[in-house]
N, CA, C and O of each residue as an XYZ file, in Angstrom:
472
protein
N       4.198     -6.615     59.327
C       3.300     -7.240     58.380
C       2.659     -6.214     57.465
O       2.478     -6.464     56.273
N       2.322     -5.081     58.008
C       1.710     -4.023     57.220
C       2.671     -3.527     56.144
O       2.255     -3.239     55.022
N       3.934     -3.429     56.477
C       4.957     -2.988     55.513
C       5.117     -4.014     54.398
O       5.309     -3.638     53.242
N       5.041     -5.287     54.722
C       5.153     -6.360     53.745
C       3.980     -6.313     52.768
O       4.182     -6.535     51.574
N       2.777     -6.034     53.228
C       1.603     -5.921     52.350
C       1.743     -4.749     51.391
O       1.365     -4.845     50.223
N       2.279     -3.657     51.881
C       2.476     -2.489     51.017
C       3.473     -2.785     49.905
O       3.260     -2.402     48.755
N       4.552     -3.462     50.246
C       5.563     -3.811     49.242
C       4.968     -4.773     48.218
O       5.184     -4.611     47.017
N       4.229     -5.764     48.681
C       3.583     -6.720     47.781
C       2.581     -6.008     46.873
O       2.526     -6.276     45.673
N       1.803     -5.116     47.441
C       0.828     -4.349     46.657
C       1.538     -3.472     45.626
O       1.103     -3.367     44.479
N       2.640     -2.841     46.052
C       3.403     -2.002     45.136
C       3.980     -2.826     43.987
O       3.959     -2.380     42.839
N       4.486     -4.002     44.275
C       5.042     -4.870     43.231
C       3.949     -5.292     42.259
O       4.185     -5.322     41.051
N       2.751     -5.622     42.760
C       1.636     -5.969     41.872
C       1.256     -4.800     40.971
O       1.037     -4.969     39.772
N       1.182     -3.612     41.569
C       0.858     -2.431     40.769
C       1.924     -2.155     39.715
O       1.606     -1.793     38.582
N       3.169     -2.325     40.086
C       4.264     -2.108     39.141
C       4.210     -3.116     37.999
O       4.411     -2.749     36.841
N       3.945     -4.367     38.306
C       3.820     -5.393     37.265
C       2.653     -5.082     36.335
O       2.770     -5.208     35.116
N       1.533     -4.676     36.916
C       0.360     -4.327     36.104
C       0.663     -3.127     35.208
O       0.281     -3.107     34.038
N       1.344     -2.142     35.756
C       1.710     -0.959     34.974
C       2.615     -1.332     33.802
O       2.396     -0.875     32.680
N       3.620     -2.151     34.054
C       4.550     -2.564     32.998
C       3.814     -3.402     31.954
O       4.019     -3.210     30.755
N       2.972     -4.317     32.387
C       2.209     -5.153     31.462
C       1.289     -4.309     30.586
O       1.195     -4.535     29.379
N       0.613     -3.340     31.192
C      -0.284     -2.490     30.422
C       0.488     -1.629     29.425
O       0.021     -1.421     28.305
N       1.644     -1.132     29.808
C       2.454     -0.346     28.873
C       2.978     -1.191     27.720
O       3.046     -0.718     26.586
N       3.345     -2.426     28.000
C       3.791     -3.324     26.933
C       2.635     -3.619     25.982
O       2.814     -3.605     24.764
N       1.452     -3.885     26.531
C       0.276     -4.130     25.684
C      -0.062     -2.905     24.847
O      -0.394     -3.028     23.668
N       0.022     -1.733     25.447
C      -0.241     -0.496     24.712
C       0.767     -0.320     23.577
O       0.393      0.074     22.472
N       2.028     -0.605     23.841
C       3.053     -0.487     22.799
C       2.796     -1.479     21.669
O       2.973     -1.141     20.499
N       2.386     -2.683     22.001
C       2.074     -3.682     20.971
C       0.901     -3.236     20.106
O       0.956     -3.336     18.880
N      -0.161     -2.743     20.742
C      -1.331     -2.298     19.992
C      -0.998     -1.089     19.111
O      -1.452     -1.003     17.970
N      -0.216     -0.177     19.637
C       0.182      0.989     18.856
C       1.035      0.575     17.666
O       0.846      1.079     16.559
N       1.977     -0.345     17.890
C       2.815     -0.829     16.794
C       1.977     -1.552     15.745
O       2.195     -1.376     14.547
N       1.021     -2.363     16.188
C       0.158     -3.078     15.247
C      -0.654     -2.095     14.414
O      -0.805     -2.280     13.206
N      -1.175     -1.052     15.052
C      -1.951     -0.053     14.328
C      -1.096      0.659     13.276
O      -1.533      0.854     12.142
N       0.098      1.035     13.651
C       0.963      1.775     12.734
C       1.444      0.903     11.581
O       1.540      1.372     10.447
N       1.745     -0.356     11.862
C       2.149     -1.283     10.803
C       0.985     -1.549      9.854
O       1.179     -1.653      8.643
N      -0.220     -1.658     10.403
C      -1.403     -1.860      9.567
C      -1.624     -0.676      8.638
O      -1.896     -0.861      7.452
N      -1.512      0.526      9.159
C      -1.666      1.730      8.335
C      -0.599      1.764      7.255
O      -0.891      2.060      6.097
N       0.631      1.465      7.628
C       1.733      1.498      6.668
C       1.529      0.467      5.562
O       1.652      0.802      4.384
N       1.222     -0.773      5.916
C       1.049     -1.825      4.910
C      -0.174     -1.587      4.030
O      -0.125     -1.842      2.827
N      -1.267     -1.102      4.611
C      -2.444     -0.843      3.793
C      -2.199      0.295      2.815
O      -2.691      0.259      1.688
N      -1.451      1.294      3.229
C      -1.108      2.391      2.321
C      -0.199      1.902      1.198
O      -0.388      2.273      0.039
N       0.777      1.079      1.534
C       1.673      0.529      0.512
C       0.879     -0.342     -0.460
O       1.098     -0.267     -1.669
N      -0.035     -1.160      0.045
C      -0.843     -2.022     -0.830
C      -1.734     -1.190     -1.745
O      -1.870     -1.500     -2.929
N      -2.342     -0.138     -1.204
C      -3.188      0.731     -2.025
C      -2.389      1.375     -3.151
O      -2.812      1.352     -4.306
N      -1.241      1.947     -2.820
C      -0.448      2.612     -3.855
C       0.151      1.616     -4.842
O       0.336      1.948     -6.012
N       0.456      0.403     -4.390
C       0.947     -0.617     -5.319
C      -0.131     -0.967     -6.344
O       0.154     -1.087     -7.535
N      -1.360     -1.129     -5.880
C      -2.452     -1.413     -6.813
C      -2.707     -0.224     -7.746
O      -2.982     -0.406     -8.931
N      -2.614      0.977     -7.206
C      -2.799      2.166     -8.043
C      -1.718      2.243     -9.114
O      -2.004      2.616    -10.252
N      -0.496      1.900     -8.770
C       0.601      1.921     -9.752
C       0.381      0.846    -10.807
O       0.607      1.095    -11.992
N      -0.053     -0.337    -10.404
C      -0.295     -1.410    -11.378
C      -1.395     -1.015    -12.354
O      -1.236     -1.154    -13.567
N      -2.510     -0.522    -11.823
C      -3.615     -0.117    -12.699
C      -3.228      1.088    -13.553
O      -3.605      1.166    -14.722
N      -2.492      2.009    -12.985
C      -2.018      3.163    -13.752
C      -1.074      2.754    -14.868
O      -1.110      3.324    -15.958
N      -0.229      1.770    -14.600
C       0.695      1.280    -15.627
C      -0.067      0.642    -16.779
O       0.244      0.886    -17.945
N      -1.051     -0.164    -16.457
C      -1.867     -0.793    -17.507
C      -2.549      0.287    -18.349
O      -2.577      0.195    -19.576
N      -3.098      1.308    -17.688
C      -3.744      2.407    -18.407
C      -2.760      3.121    -19.322
O      -3.078      3.409    -20.476
N      -1.578      3.405    -18.817
C      -0.578      4.127    -19.612
C      -0.101      3.294    -20.800
O       0.149      3.841    -21.875
N       0.027      1.990    -20.622
C       0.446      1.127    -21.735
C      -0.586      1.177    -22.857
O      -0.233      1.371    -24.020
N      -1.855      1.004    -22.512
C      -2.881      1.036    -23.555
C      -3.018      2.427    -24.167
O      -3.247      2.549    -25.370
N      -2.883      3.458    -23.373
C      -2.924      4.817    -23.892
C      -1.759      5.063    -24.848
O      -1.935      5.697    -25.889
N      -0.592      4.575    -24.510
C       0.578      4.743    -25.374
C       0.397      4.023    -26.704
O       0.742      4.549    -27.762
N      -0.147      2.817    -26.634
C      -0.372      2.068    -27.870
C      -1.371      2.796    -28.756
O      -1.181      2.896    -29.968
N      -2.440      3.303    -28.144
C      -3.443      4.001    -28.957
C      -2.889      5.303    -29.524
O      -3.180      5.638    -30.672
N      -2.106      6.037    -28.757
C      -1.495      7.262    -29.287
C      -0.525      6.935    -30.411
O      -0.465      7.646    -31.414
N       0.239      5.854    -30.242
C       1.142      5.424    -31.309
C       0.401      5.081    -32.581
O       0.825      5.463    -33.672
N      -0.698      4.366    -32.456
C      -1.504      4.033    -33.639
C      -2.097      5.279    -34.288
O      -2.099      5.409    -35.512
N      -2.594      6.183    -33.471
C      -3.170      7.416    -34.025
C      -2.102      8.233    -34.753
O      -2.341      8.741    -35.848
N      -0.924      8.356    -34.137
C       0.153      9.124    -34.773
C       0.692      8.429    -36.024
O       1.165      9.090    -36.949
N       0.619      7.093    -36.053
C       1.150      6.375    -37.222
C       0.293      6.594    -38.464
O       0.764      6.381    -39.581
N      -0.948      7.012    -38.288
C      -1.807      7.276    -39.446
C      -1.559      8.665    -40.046
O      -2.085      8.982    -41.113
N      -0.763      9.487    -39.368
C      -0.461     10.825    -39.877
C       0.785     10.756    -40.752
O       1.268      9.672    -41.080
N       1.295     11.918    -41.123
C       2.495     11.986    -41.955
C       3.742     11.511    -41.222
O       4.761     11.228    -41.852
N       3.671     11.421    -39.901
C       4.838     11.005    -39.109
C       5.175      9.544    -39.384
O       6.349      9.183    -39.475
N       4.159      8.708    -39.516
C       4.343      7.299    -39.861
C       5.130      6.514    -38.838
O       4.708      6.357    -37.693
N       6.288      6.020    -39.269
C       7.111      5.141    -38.441
C       7.721      5.813    -37.227
O       8.158      5.131    -36.301
N       7.759      7.127    -37.211
C       8.334      7.848    -36.084
C       7.359      7.954    -34.904
O       7.746      8.416    -33.831
N       6.151      7.549    -35.079
C       5.120      7.727    -34.048
C       5.511      7.062    -32.734
O       5.403      7.677    -31.673
N       5.962      5.819    -32.794
C       6.305      5.108    -31.561
C       7.570      5.671    -30.937
O       7.716      5.656    -29.715
N       8.483      6.166    -31.753
C       9.679      6.810    -31.196
C       9.317      8.114    -30.494
O       9.935      8.461    -29.488
N       8.339      8.832    -30.999
C       7.892     10.061    -30.335
C       7.272      9.722    -28.980
O       7.544     10.406    -27.993
N       6.455      8.692    -28.918
C       5.851      8.269    -27.649
C       6.951      7.810    -26.688
O       6.914      8.147    -25.504
N       7.921      7.049    -27.183
C       9.034      6.599    -26.336
C       9.861      7.785    -25.848
O      10.304      7.791    -24.699
N      10.075      8.781    -26.693
C      10.805      9.984    -26.288
C      10.080     10.735    -25.185
O      10.713     11.263    -24.271
N       8.759     10.785    -25.264
C       7.979     11.420    -24.210
C       8.203     10.705    -22.873
O       8.374     11.351    -21.839
N       8.202      9.374    -22.902
C       8.420      8.630    -21.663
C       9.855      8.761    -21.173
O      10.104      8.713    -19.968
N      10.798      8.924    -22.090
C      12.174      9.173    -21.677
C      12.270     10.516    -20.949
O      12.956     10.622    -19.933
N      11.589     11.535    -21.461
C      11.566     12.830    -20.775
C      10.898     12.718    -19.398
O      11.353     13.333    -18.433
N       9.836     11.944    -19.311
C       9.169     11.734    -18.021
C      10.102     11.027    -17.032
O      10.123     11.352    -15.845
N      10.871     10.056    -17.537
C      11.815      9.342    -16.688
C      12.900     10.283    -16.162
O      13.240     10.245    -14.980
N      13.440     11.125    -17.040
C      14.470     12.081    -16.623
C      13.903     13.045    -15.578
O      14.576     13.366    -14.598
N      12.669     13.504    -15.787
C      12.044     14.395    -14.814
C      11.873     13.692    -13.467
O      12.097     14.302    -12.421
N      11.480     12.424    -13.481
C      11.338     11.682    -12.228
C      12.672     11.518    -11.515
O      12.737     11.633    -10.291
N      13.732     11.251    -12.264
C      15.046     11.098    -11.648
C      15.483     12.424    -11.028
O      15.998     12.449     -9.910
N      15.278     13.513    -11.744
C      15.707     14.812    -11.240
C      14.859     15.286    -10.048
O      15.365     15.989     -9.173
N      13.601     14.911    -10.012
C      12.704     15.360     -8.952
C      12.373     14.266     -7.938
O      11.390     14.381     -7.207
N      13.185     13.201     -7.887
C      12.856     12.063     -7.032
C      12.788     12.445     -5.560
O      11.936     11.927     -4.839
N      13.655     13.332     -5.095
C      13.617     13.716     -3.687
C      12.307     14.448     -3.366
O      11.662     14.166     -2.357
N      11.930     15.378     -4.224
C      10.722     16.176     -3.972
C       9.449     15.354     -4.167
O       8.471     15.549     -3.445
N       9.452     14.439     -5.135
C       8.239     13.686     -5.445
C       8.069     12.408     -4.635
O       6.942     11.983     -4.382
N       9.175     11.789     -4.226
C       9.073     10.487     -3.569
C       9.669     10.463     -2.169
O       8.987     10.099     -1.211
N      10.929     10.844     -2.043
C      11.637     10.656     -0.776
C      11.030     11.509      0.332
O      10.717     10.993      1.405
N      10.860     12.801      0.090
C      10.319     13.681      1.134
C       8.891     13.312      1.547
O       8.619     13.244      2.746
N       7.957     13.068      0.602
C       6.607     12.678      1.047
C       6.572     11.356      1.809
O       5.832     11.225      2.785
N       7.364     10.376      1.374
C       7.391      9.093      2.084
C       7.987      9.273      3.475
O       7.497      8.694      4.444
N       9.038     10.072      3.572
C       9.655     10.337      4.872
C       8.665     11.021      5.816
O       8.566     10.656      6.987
N       7.938     12.007      5.305
C       6.944     12.693      6.132
C       5.828     11.744      6.558
O       5.374     11.791      7.701
N       5.387     10.882      5.644
C       4.319      9.939      5.947
C       4.741      8.964      7.035
O       4.011      8.762      8.004
N       5.915      8.360      6.882
C       6.393      7.384      7.864
C       6.641      8.065      9.212
O       6.325      7.502     10.260
N       7.202      9.270      9.185
C       7.443      9.998     10.422
C       6.131     10.332     11.118
O       6.036     10.228     12.341
N       5.120     10.731     10.354
C       3.819     11.061     10.936
C       3.177      9.821     11.561
O       2.504      9.919     12.587
N       3.384      8.657     10.943
C       2.808      7.429     11.495
C       3.551      6.993     12.756
O       2.930      6.645     13.760
N       4.877      7.013     12.701
C       5.666      6.443     13.792
C       5.920      7.397     14.944
O       6.060      6.952     16.083
N       5.982      8.682     14.687
C       6.317      9.648     15.731
C       5.123     10.549     16.012
O       4.755     11.389     15.190
N       4.537     10.366     17.160
C       3.388     11.176     17.545
C       3.905     12.504     18.087
O       4.790     12.504     18.943
N       3.382     13.632     17.618
C       3.846     14.912     18.160
C       3.436     15.042     19.625
O       2.416     14.489     20.038
N       4.232     15.774     20.413
C       3.890     15.909     21.830
C       2.606     16.702     22.026
O       2.329     17.652     21.293
N       1.836     16.303     23.016
C       0.611     17.003     23.365
C       0.961     18.221     24.220
O       2.037     18.276     24.814
N       0.061     19.182     24.281
C       0.308     20.377     25.080
C       0.472     20.059     26.561
O       1.274     20.692     27.248
N      -0.275     19.091     27.049
C      -0.200     18.761     28.466
C       1.010     17.911     28.817
O       1.278     17.695     29.999
N       1.755     17.420     27.820
C       2.955     16.614     28.081
C       4.181     17.477     28.249
O       5.191     16.993     28.757
N       4.142     18.717     27.851
C       5.320     19.579     27.922
C       5.611     20.060     29.301
O       6.576     20.795     29.508
């Protein structure tokens, strides 16, 4: 009978351990997904507001340049500037976008080992 109680107690402890680890994994996943989505939402809003700012800035620069001797070429000069910016973004996309996003997601999802875990 004593052996049966030990086995039953061990099974209860094992179930509790597994349940607690599953709950911990769920909470950790929820935390990481929340951080990821909130960061994406923040940067999406920043891009939207930045785009609106750049559009109005471009229009005002075009108007200012159109009053000079350049005249009709003013908007083409502004468009050429954005074409150069686009080419720079394409050429530097790995350094500016892919690597930082990869590091961010890796930092969120993969916890570095602690000294006492080694």
